[in-house]
N, C-alpha and C positions, 0 to 999 in steps of 0.2 A: 321453126323449132331445133335448139342443138344438140348433137349428138352427145355432149357432155355433160353425163347428171352428176352435180355435185353431192356427195353424202362423209360421212366421215372420215371413208378412207379414198377421197378421191386423189387426192394426192398432186394437185394442179397448181400448189403454191399459192395459190390468189388469196387475200385477206377478204372471207365472203361470211355469209353465213347461210349456215346447213339447213334448209328447209325441205320439211317431208309436202309433197301432192298426195291426199290422202281418201279417197274414194270409196263409198261404198258399192259393193256390187254383189247383186246376190246370184248365189249359182244356180245351177240346171236344177237342184233340189230344195228349192227359194229358200235358201242360207244366207242371210245376208253375211259379208265379209268384208272386213277393214282393206283394200288392197292400197299398197304403195308404187305410185310412177318412179321407175327407177332409170329407165333408158326410154330416148326416142330415137325413132330412123327413119329416114324417108325410101321408098321403093315408086318410082313410075308415078313420081310427081304426087304422089299421097302419104301423109305423115302417120307413122305409126308408132305405140306406145306398151311398154312391155310393165307391168303389173306385176307385184309380190305380194302375196299374203304379209300383211305385217304383222300377224301375229306366229308365223309360220314360213320364215322367210327359204328357210332352205326346200318348200315346197316348189314345184315347176311354176313358172311365171307363166302368164298370160297375155297373149296379143290383142291388143285392140284397135281397129282404124281410128283416129281422130278426124273429126269430120267438123268445120267450122259452117253457123248459119246465121245469119247477122252481126259479127264479129264476136261470139259465142263460139266455145267448142265443146265438142261431146263425143264421148267416148260409145263407138260402136263395135258390136260382136261382128267377128268374119266369119260370113256365113258359106262364102264360095269355095270350093275346093281350093282350085287353080291359085285363089289370092291367098288360102290361106298355106300352100306345099310351097309357093314363093318367098312370102313375109317370114316363115318357121325357117327356111333354109338359109335366108340373110342372117337372122338374127343370129340362129347358130353358127356362122363363120364370124360374126362377128365378138360374139363370148366366146372360141376358140381362139381368135387373133389377142384379146383380152387375157384369155388362162396364160395364154405364150407369152406374154409380157413380161407377166409377173414373177 
């Protein structure tokens, strides 16, 4: 998975189509939310995806672990506290660096 996610403002200069990867995610209250994958990154040989609410992109993103089985990828919630702390710290650092570069 690439760390560069193309969007309308990616500014990469590439001539490419911008496509959204939309997922239907059920939250803790049982509500279905359309989520858009906006970023992927790796940590300790594991891939992670950051998703934003399609209808409320200003809301905080959600991080999922990407697991593969028989050539299909699945988004899995992170339940281990140590893993969650590690990946949120990594993503916060990535977001900080990207904001400083703007």
